[in-house]
N, C-alpha and C positions, 0 to 999 in steps of 0.2 A: 499273176492276178491274186486278188483277195477272195477267199471263199467264205460265205456266211451260211450257217445252217439254222433253219427255223422249223423245228419239228411240229410246232403248234401254231401255224400261221393263222392270220385273222383278217377279217375286213373291219377296219377301224372306223367307227362313226363318232364324230364329235358334235355334240349339240351345244349351242350357246343359247342361254336363257337369261333374261334380265335378273331374276332372282330364283334360286332353287328353294322351294318350300316343300317339306315332306307332306305326304297325304293330300297333295293338291294337283290339279291339272295345270300344265304348262304349255305356253305357246313358244315354240322353238324359233328363235330369231335367225339362226343360221345353221346349216348342216354341212359338215366337211366329211368326205368319204375318201379313205386312203387304204392302200395295202398295209397290213400290220403284222404284229408279232415282232419280238425284239430283233431277231436277225434280219428281217426285211427292213425294219427301220434303219438298222446299221448299214445295210447294203445301199439303201437309197441315199443316205448321207454321204457315204464313200463315193458313190457314183457322181453325186452333185459336186464333190470336190475334185473330180476328174480321175479317180482311181478305177482301173479296170476291176470289176467286181462280178462274181457269179453267186447267185442266190439259189440254194437248194433247200429241200424240206418237203412237206406234204401239202397238197391242196386237193379239194374235191367239191363236187356239186356246183350249183349255180353261184354260190358265194365264192367258191374257189375260182371260177371263171372270171368273176368280177375282180378278184385280187390280181389275177394274171393280166387282165385288160388294163387295170390301173398301173401295174408294174411296168407294162410296155410304155406307158406315158411318162415314166420317170425320167428326169434329166440325167445325162451322163452315160458312160459305158457300163450298162448293167445287163447281164445275161440271165434269163430265166432258165434254171435247171431244176425246177420243182417236179416232184413225182406225183402223178395223179392217183387218187385213192377213191374208193367207192363211197365213203362217208362225205358229209358236207362240212366244209371249212366253217369254223366258228365266227361269230361276230363279237366285237367289243364296243360298248357304248360309253363314252366319256361325256359327262355333263359339266359345262364350264360356265361360271358367272363372269361378267366383265370385270377386269382388274381396274382398280382405282389408282389415284396418284399416291405417291409415298407420303405418309404422314411425317416422316423424318428424313429430309433431304440429306442430312449428314451421315445417315446410316452407311455402313461399309460392308454389309453382307447381303447376299441374295435373298430377298424375301418376296412372298407372294400375297396378293390381296385376298385370294380365296383358294381353297384346296378343291380340286375337281372331284366329282363323284363318278365312280367307274363301275360298270357291269361287264363281267367277262363270262361268256358262254363256255361250256366244255367243248373240247375239240372232238373231231371224229374218232371213232374206234379204228385203230390201225391193226390190220390182220397180220399174221406171221409172214404171209407172202408179200405184203406191201412193205413190211419192215426189211425183208430180205432184198427186195428190189431197190429200196433206198440204199442199203449197204453196198450194193454193186455200183450204184451211181456215185456214191461218196468216194469209194476206192478209186474210181476212174478220175474224178475231179481232183483228188489229192495229188495226182501226178504232175499237174500244172500249177498247183497252188503254192504261193510263197508264204502265206499265213492264213490260218483258219479261225473263225469265231463260231463257237457253239453257244446258242442263245435261247433263253426262254424256258417255258414249261414243257412238260411231256404230255402228249395226248394219250387218251386211254388206249391200252393195248401195247404201248411201247414199254420195254423193260425199264425198271427204275434205275438200273445200272447202265442205261444206254450211253450217257455222256462219258462214263468211264471207258466204255468200249471204244467210242469215237476218239477220245483223247489218245488212247493207246495206239489206235490206227494211225493217227496223225504223227505221233512220235516215231512210229516205225517207218514212216515215209520221210522223216527228218523235216517235218513241217511244223513251225511254231504254232501253238494253239492257245487261244484265250477262251476261257469258260465263263459264261454269265448266266447263272441259273440260281435256284434257291432250294432249301429243304434237303430231302434225302438225295435227289439227283446231284446237288452240290457236294454233299458229304461224300458220296461215292466217287464223284468225278474228281474231287481234289486229291483223293487217294491215288489216282492214276497219274499224278504229278504233271498237271498242265503247266505250260510256261507262264501263264498268268490267269488270275481270276479277278472279276470285277463285281464284288458284292456291294450292297448298300449296308448301312449300319444295322438295320433290323436283321438282314440275312446273316451278317457277321455274328451278331449276338446269338441268333438261333443255332449257328454252327458251333460256336465256341463256348457259349454260356457267359461271355464277358460283354458288358455294355460299354467298356472303354475301347474306342476304335483302334488306338495304337496297340494296346495289349491283344485285342482280338485279331488284328491283322498279323501280328507276330506269331500268334498261335496258329493261324491259318497257314502261314508259311511252314511251320513245323509239321503240319498235317500233310504237306506235299506240294503246295503251290510254289513255284519258283519266285513269282512276284505277286503281291496282293495290291491292287489298286482299288481303294474303297471310296465309293461315293458318300459324301457327308451332307448331301442336300444343300441347304443354304450356306454351309461353311466350306464348300468346295470339294476337294479330293485329297486323299492321303495315299501315298505309295510307299510300300515297304519292299525294297529290292536288295539284291546282293551288293549293289553299288552304294546304297545309302537309303535314307528315309526322308521324304519331303512332304510338306503340306502346301497345297495351292489353294488360294482363296480369291474370290472376285472382288473388285474394288468398290462396287456400289450395288444398291438394291435394284432388282429388275422384277417386273410384274408380268404375269401371264399364265400359260398352261404348262406345268412341268412334265406332262406326259411325254415320254420319249427322250427326256434330257439325258438320262443315263445311257441310252442307246447311242446318242450322239457322242458322248464321252468315249464309249467303246470304239466308235468309228475313228475318232481322233487318235486314240492309243494305237490302233492298228496302222493308221497312216504313218504315225511317227515311228513305229516299229519297222515298217517297210523302208522308210527313209533313213533308218539308223540314227535318229536323233537322240540326244541324251534325255534321261528321264525327266529332269526339270522342264525341258521344252515340251515333252509329250504331255506332261501334266498341265502346263499352262494352256496348251492348245485344247486339251480335253475340257477344262473348266470354261474356257471362252466359248467353245462350240456348244457345250451343254447349256450355258446361259443364253446363247443365241437361239437355241431351240425353244426355250421358255417364251420367247417373243414371236415364235412362228405359229401359224394357225393349227398345225397338227403335228403329231409325232412323225419322225422321218424327214423333217424339214428344219431349216434354220434361217434366221434373219441375217443375211449377208452383211448388212451394215453394222449390226451389233457385233457380229463375229470379228469383223475387221477392226472395230473400235476397241474391243477388249483384248485382242491377242497379245499385245505388248504391255498390257496393264494388269495382268494377273500377278499377284504376289506369290512367289514360290520360296518357302523357307525350309532349310534343312532342319531336321529334328535329330 
């Protein structure tokens, strides 16, 4: 099975409004409610693709119960192994304006009509006892895991070096581990030598000081990551691996909500890892699934028609 870790889970609310105007009242046209946090998004996509997936992390309070209820309704073989805590799970609110038609039908990159506006609450404070309880569950789950993804931010109370510790545990169990986080948790986690990291360009720049994605990804490998798969937003994805370096790009513009697109890319990379597919194939699948998520109503989901249409049309070029 694939194990995903979401230490700072959330209840994701997506509001769709005709036009977002600062300092004004808005009538919400549509509300979408989903279990959230990067790792839960990854888990839901993997399960929808048919992969046996176990999701662990922290949930608490009435919001946490709503997350668990919605998780039960997810499609596919998804097991809830979340740890209950005394604090309340956070909420995130994403405000999306409707996407228009492409002004340039000949464009060949993924572009969005509008950028969403997002509000993230802080997570619950995790006590030392709750962190220890999670550690015990994580160690048990690693026994049956074939690959593990450590995703997202850390809630208050969790040590900043938590991901580095979890990476080392996975490596001790000979379980490949992918890390998807930012800031100091990424800096410390990458030093523990994860099998892969999946930053975006801003996270890479903050880590390395370089705004050139290729140079920054190479630097991140030198810092400890075996593979760096970097999300380039509209330009696709870059992978720097021991076997080679590739750039994967979508064939045409798509419009919608990009929230969770990077999480779907992580899901595709994990699935390709499990299946032993070569890196160019993994990248093509990651970009197609990421683009299909832009067309879905909420993070953790994807438009199956778009995914099928794009899978064989992603351009993968060696660098």
